[in-house]
Backbone as ProteinMPNN parsed JSONL, in Angstrom:
{"seq_chain_A": "MERNHTDINGKSTAIKDLTTPHLKNIIAMLKRAAKRGVELESGAFGWDSCEMDYNCDVVYGRDALDAMNYQAYVDELTSREESERYRSRR", "coords_chain_A": {"N_chain_A": [[112.803, 112.368, 1.767], [113.152, 115.738, 2.044], [110.784, 118.28, 2.266], [110.175, 121.664, 1.388], [108.801, 124.801, 2.435], [108.155, 127.828, 0.883], [107.948, 131.117, 1.74], [106.055, 134.199, 1.211], [108.009, 136.127, 1.116], [110.16, 134.84, 0.119], [111.613, 133.25, 1.833], [112.783, 130.105, 2.76], [111.605, 127.24, 4.425], [111.778, 124.156, 6.083], [109.043, 121.953, 5.809], [108.484, 120.321, 7.965], [109.416, 121.853, 10.042], [107.666, 123.927, 10.428], [105.291, 125.658, 12.47], [102.418, 124.124, 14.016], [99.935, 125.657, 13.945], [100.633, 127.454, 11.864], [101.032, 125.661, 9.762], [98.404, 124.671, 9.463], [97.149, 127.037, 8.637], [98.443, 127.459, 6.191], [97.546, 125.233, 4.724], [94.803, 125.825, 4.573], [94.983, 128.191, 3.071], [96.061, 127.199, 0.676], [93.928, 125.64, -0.221], [91.999, 127.641, -0.705], [93.306, 129.074, -2.736], [93.392, 127.134, -4.749], [90.733, 126.971, -5.472], [90.32, 129.508, -6.584], [92.096, 129.441, -8.659], [95.289, 128.793, -10.054], [98.18, 130.145, -11.405], [100.383, 128.611, -13.59], [103.588, 128.769, -14.67], [105.702, 128.215, -17.405], [108.61, 127.708, -19.354], [110.87, 127.695, -22.106], [114.082, 128.387, -23.194], [115.52, 129.933, -26.004], [118.002, 130.741, -28.494], [117.766, 133.424, -28.972], [115.528, 136.249, -28.382], [113.438, 135.865, -30.151], [113.186, 133.165, -30.412], [112.382, 132.3, -27.952], [110.228, 130.512, -25.772], [107.244, 130.587, -23.99], [104.876, 129.714, -21.563], [101.777, 130.132, -19.895], [99.566, 128.796, -17.816], [96.36, 128.355, -16.299], [95.335, 126.555, -13.549], [92.988, 124.563, -11.703], [91.41, 123.33, -8.66], [92.145, 119.933, -7.918], [94.379, 119.695, -9.627], [95.634, 122.165, -9.231], [96.192, 121.99, -6.477], [97.986, 119.844, -6.493], [100.094, 121.034, -7.914], [100.948, 122.861, -6.066], [102.066, 121.382, -4.069], [100.431, 120.402, -2.068], [99.773, 117.929, -0.781], [102.051, 117.247, 0.697], [101.995, 119.038, 2.834], [99.584, 118.304, 4.07], [100.168, 115.651, 4.731], [102.202, 116.033, 6.653], [100.767, 117.388, 8.67], [98.849, 115.436, 9.297], [100.526, 113.417, 10.255], [101.514, 114.65, 12.575], [99.135, 114.944, 14.037], [98.393, 112.253, 14.392], [100.545, 111.38, 15.95], [100.124, 112.919, 18.226], [97.657, 111.892, 19.105], [98.461, 109.297, 19.706], [100.289, 109.792, 21.792], [98.573, 110.868, 23.683], [97.064, 108.714, 24.454], [98.644, 107.203, 26.042]], "CA_chain_A": [[112.979, 113.581, 0.994], [112.669, 116.887, 2.803], [110.019, 119.263, 1.493], [110.291, 123.011, 1.93], [107.785, 125.82, 2.187], [108.738, 129.132, 0.614], [106.937, 132.128, 2.054], [105.884, 135.293, 0.252], [109.257, 136.895, 1.079], [111.21, 134.008, -0.456], [112.303, 132.47, 2.867], [112.484, 128.677, 2.668], [111.591, 126.54, 5.704], [111.326, 122.766, 5.965], [107.656, 121.807, 6.239], [108.488, 119.706, 9.301], [109.789, 122.874, 11.028], [106.59, 124.912, 10.568], [104.427, 125.421, 13.631], [101.15, 123.506, 13.639], [98.977, 126.667, 13.475], [101.073, 127.953, 10.562], [100.753, 124.577, 8.821], [96.953, 124.677, 9.213], [96.843, 128.223, 7.845], [98.93, 127.236, 4.827], [96.625, 124.285, 4.09], [93.582, 126.574, 4.253], [95.318, 129.113, 1.996], [96.207, 126.424, -0.553], [92.574, 125.279, -0.67], [91.38, 128.851, -1.288], [93.995, 129.371, -3.992], [92.993, 126.13, -5.74], [89.391, 127.345, -5.94], [90.466, 130.713, -7.416], [92.936, 129.128, -9.813], [96.708, 129.04, -9.844], [98.927, 130.278, -12.653], [101.609, 127.831, -13.718], [104.41, 129.324, -15.732], [106.777, 127.351, -17.883], [109.265, 128.301, -20.507], [112.124, 127.14, -22.609], [114.797, 129.515, -23.759], [116.25, 129.7, -27.244], [119.218, 131.518, -28.673], [117.443, 134.848, -28.89], [114.16, 136.486, -27.92], [112.477, 135.353, -31.142], [113.052, 131.722, -30.234], [111.94, 131.978, -26.6], [108.884, 129.95, -25.643], [106.746, 130.827, -22.641], [103.48, 129.329, -21.383], [101.159, 130.411, -18.611], [98.284, 128.112, -17.739], [95.672, 128.446, -15.016], [94.781, 125.254, -13.152], [92.052, 124.638, -10.578], [91.1, 122.096, -7.93], [93.193, 118.951, -7.628], [95.591, 120.032, -10.389], [96.275, 123.288, -8.537], [96.732, 121.484, -5.213], [99.176, 119.06, -6.828], [101.156, 121.959, -8.315], [101.41, 123.594, -4.883], [102.621, 120.442, -3.09], [99.435, 120.337, -0.995], [99.801, 116.667, -0.047], [103.173, 117.257, 1.655], [101.531, 119.763, 4.022], [98.562, 117.465, 4.706], [100.859, 114.494, 5.319], [102.885, 116.482, 7.865], [99.751, 117.654, 9.689], [98.286, 114.136, 9.685], [101.54, 112.746, 11.076], [101.518, 115.296, 13.892], [97.884, 114.621, 14.741], [98.47, 110.847, 14.797], [101.505, 111.314, 17.061], [99.463, 113.5, 19.395], [96.659, 110.913, 19.574], [99.194, 108.188, 20.308], [100.843, 110.251, 23.076], [97.481, 111.113, 24.655], [96.54, 107.408, 24.909], [99.611, 106.53, 26.923]], "C_chain_A": [[112.364, 114.753, 1.757], [111.983, 117.877, 1.867], [110.123, 120.611, 2.184], [109.095, 123.863, 1.562], [108.523, 127.126, 1.956], [107.667, 130.179, 0.842], [106.945, 133.252, 1.02], [107.145, 136.141, 0.1], [110.422, 136.1, 0.506], [111.983, 133.182, 0.55], [111.837, 131.014, 2.784], [112.627, 128.016, 4.043], [111.13, 125.109, 5.452], [109.905, 122.659, 6.51], [107.594, 121.238, 7.648], [108.809, 120.715, 10.403], [108.736, 123.967, 11.206], [105.8, 124.622, 11.833], [103.103, 124.833, 13.144], [100.108, 124.544, 13.217], [99.334, 127.228, 12.093], [100.769, 126.921, 9.471], [99.265, 124.539, 8.465], [96.547, 125.877, 8.369], [97.284, 128.065, 6.394], [97.987, 126.301, 4.073], [95.332, 124.989, 3.687], [93.827, 127.531, 3.086], [95.446, 128.388, 0.658], [94.846, 126.003, -1.114], [91.874, 126.466, -1.322], [91.992, 129.175, -2.649], [93.576, 128.404, -5.091], [91.604, 126.422, -6.295], [89.457, 128.532, -6.898], [91.201, 130.42, -8.71], [94.364, 129.568, -9.561], [97.39, 129.117, -11.208], [100.197, 129.448, -12.586], [102.374, 128.377, -14.906], [105.486, 128.326, -16.118], [107.385, 128.008, -19.106], [110.521, 127.562, -20.875], [112.821, 128.289, -23.329], [115.558, 129.091, -25.005], [117.486, 130.578, -27.3], [118.963, 133.012, -28.601], [115.969, 135.006, -28.533], [113.108, 135.987, -28.9], [112.225, 133.864, -30.969], [112.519, 131.333, -28.862], [110.503, 131.485, -26.602], [108.452, 130.103, -24.192], [105.274, 130.444, -22.592], [103.022, 129.71, -19.985], [99.77, 129.788, -18.646], [97.685, 128.33, -16.362], [95.044, 127.087, -14.741], [93.949, 125.443, -11.888], [91.98, 123.295, -9.863], [92.309, 121.23, -7.669], [94.484, 119.264, -8.378], [96.358, 121.175, -9.721], [96.916, 122.818, -7.232], [97.998, 120.671, -5.457], [100.358, 119.971, -7.173], [101.75, 122.69, -7.114], [101.904, 122.668, -3.773], [101.72, 120.256, -1.871], [99.575, 119.072, -0.138], [100.937, 116.607, 0.975], [102.77, 117.957, 2.951], [100.516, 118.918, 4.799], [99.208, 116.267, 5.389], [101.556, 114.88, 6.62], [101.884, 116.729, 8.986], [99.142, 116.348, 10.195], [99.244, 113.387, 10.596], [101.579, 113.336, 12.485], [100.277, 114.933, 14.692], [97.875, 113.164, 15.202], [99.428, 110.679, 15.97], [100.878, 111.835, 18.345], [98.421, 112.544, 19.965], [97.339, 109.739, 20.263], [99.718, 108.589, 21.691], [99.735, 110.43, 24.116], [96.87, 109.803, 25.173], [97.445, 106.749, 25.925], [99.465, 106.964, 28.341]], "O_chain_A": [[111.173, 114.738, 2.07], [112.522, 118.259, 0.829], [110.154, 120.691, 3.412], [108.464, 123.674, 0.522], [109.407, 127.494, 2.73], [106.606, 130.142, 0.218], [107.741, 133.248, 0.081], [107.333, 136.799, -0.924], [111.539, 136.608, 0.412], [112.919, 132.477, 0.173], [110.638, 130.738, 2.744], [113.629, 128.201, 4.734], [110.192, 124.883, 4.688], [109.601, 123.218, 7.564], [106.739, 121.634, 8.44], [108.51, 120.467, 11.571], [108.901, 124.845, 12.053], [105.655, 123.463, 12.224], [102.718, 125.026, 11.991], [99.441, 124.333, 12.205], [98.456, 127.45, 11.258], [100.304, 127.275, 8.387], [98.91, 124.391, 7.296], [95.699, 125.757, 7.484], [96.58, 128.489, 5.476], [97.665, 126.55, 2.911], [94.823, 124.775, 2.586], [92.974, 127.669, 2.209], [94.998, 128.893, -0.372], [94.638, 126.007, -2.327], [91.234, 126.321, -2.364], [91.279, 129.508, -3.595], [93.421, 128.808, -6.243], [91.333, 126.149, -7.464], [88.744, 128.568, -7.9], [90.964, 131.064, -9.731], [94.609, 130.595, -8.928], [97.192, 128.25, -12.059], [100.985, 129.566, -11.648], [101.853, 128.434, -16.019], [106.096, 127.68, -15.266], [106.725, 128.777, -19.804], [111.145, 126.894, -20.05], [112.166, 129.079, -24.01], [116.164, 128.02, -25.045], [117.953, 131.09, -26.283], [119.845, 133.78, -28.214], [115.248, 134.018, -28.397], [111.979, 135.712, -28.493], [111.163, 133.364, -31.341], [112.232, 130.16, -28.624], [109.665, 131.988, -27.351], [109.209, 129.784, -23.274], [104.508, 130.809, -23.483], [103.78, 129.623, -19.019], [98.908, 130.209, -19.418], [98.408, 128.472, -15.375], [94.324, 126.536, -15.574], [94.181, 126.366, -11.106], [92.424, 122.269, -10.379], [93.363, 121.714, -7.254], [95.572, 119.113, -7.821], [97.587, 121.15, -9.656], [98.044, 123.197, -6.917], [98.971, 120.794, -4.713], [101.489, 119.705, -6.767], [102.914, 123.09, -7.138], [102.137, 123.12, -2.653], [102.202, 119.984, -0.771], [99.505, 119.142, 1.089], [100.788, 115.973, 2.02], [103.153, 117.527, 4.038], [100.579, 118.828, 6.025], [98.831, 115.91, 6.505], [101.503, 114.127, 7.592], [102.118, 116.328, 10.126], [98.943, 116.182, 11.398], [98.829, 112.791, 11.59], [101.668, 112.601, 13.469], [100.363, 114.647, 15.886], [97.394, 112.872, 16.297], [99.147, 109.91, 16.89], [101.074, 111.265, 19.418], [98.316, 112.401, 21.183], [96.856, 109.243, 21.281], [99.606, 107.822, 22.647], [99.946, 110.168, 25.3], [96.227, 109.795, 26.222], [97.026, 105.812, 26.605], [100.2, 106.494, 29.21]]}, "name": "protein", "num_of_chains": 1, "seq": "MERNHTDINGKSTAIKDLTTPHLKNIIAMLKRAAKRGVELESGAFGWDSCEMDYNCDVVYGRDALDAMNYQAYVDELTSREESERYRSRR"}
């Protein structure tokens, strides 16, 4: 399953296609955001504005990291680092 990163401008890039420095910066940014708290928005729409339901929750720590797909970025970086270690041993 291919995971994508969407930047602040809305551009979507496969995580595997990000440069390693960019990947490291994203991981650091996600950690900072998780400490500050991340707003999660959810909603269900009804027939009219009176029936609309909208929720906004703030999550921190592991819950925030999970919401931001943190593990996909870490897994990609770990895979690259393991590949590099393997290549350097040969």
